[in-house]
N, C-alpha and C positions, 0 to 999 in steps of 0.2 A: 501395415501403415501406422497403426496406433503406437508401435514402438518408436517410430520416427518422431512422434509428438513429444515424447518424454524429454529428450535433450532440448528441443525447441521451447518447451514449457519452462524449463529451468532458466534459460536465457531471458525469456519474456518476463518471468517472475522477478529476476534480478533487476531488470530495467524498471519494472513496476515499483520495486522497493526504492530505487533511486528517485523515481518520480514522486512517490508518496513522501519521501523525506523532504524533497524540495517544496512540495505543496504545504506540508506541515510547517516548515520553517517560515514560509510566507504568511500562513494563517496565524501562527503564533506572534509574529512581528506585528501583524495588523491588530490582533487582539490586545497584546500587552505592551507593545512598543519596544520590547526587548529583542535583541538579535538572536539570543539563545534561550531555549526553554530550560527550565530548571530540571536537573537530574533528580532522581528519587533520593539520592544520598546527600543532596544539598541542604544541610541542616540550617543554613542561614536564610532559607526561603520558607515562606508559610506553607503548611501542609495543604491548604486549600489550593494554592497556586500549583504545587507539585501534582496534586490529583487532577486538577483541571487540565493541565498540560498532558498528563497521561491519557485522560479520557478523550481529548481532542485528537491526540496522536493515534490512539487505537481506532477511533472512528474513521479517520482519514486513511489509515493503512488498510482497514477492512474494506472500505469503499473502493479504494484503488485496486486492491487485490481482486475483488469481485469483478470489477470492470475489465481489468487486464485478462483475467482468466476467461471471462465470457467472450471477450474480443478474440482471444487466441483460439478458443474452441470454435467460434463461428468462422474464423478465417481457415482453420484446418478443415472444417466440414465443407466449406465452399471450394477449397482447393482439391480435396480428395473425394468428396461425396460421402465420407464416413462420419457418423456421429460418434462422439466420445462417450456419451452417456445415453441411456435409454430415457425416453420421456416419462 
């Protein structure tokens, strides 16, 4: 049964990435007023702004990944009765 979880987890993770991207875009817009966050290579933007955007993006992606992975594991356990990890 655990082999079945692998492809399902890939799909769930991809959807989580899309969700995280959307959440970050909205968060950055609320914080800065800009529609787009600066890229690391944007030399016309201040380094503080670039690093702040990267830190916020990393935090959001980490949080969404943990929430999606946890939800997927719980749904798998509920559906199959099998735990993915030992306590």
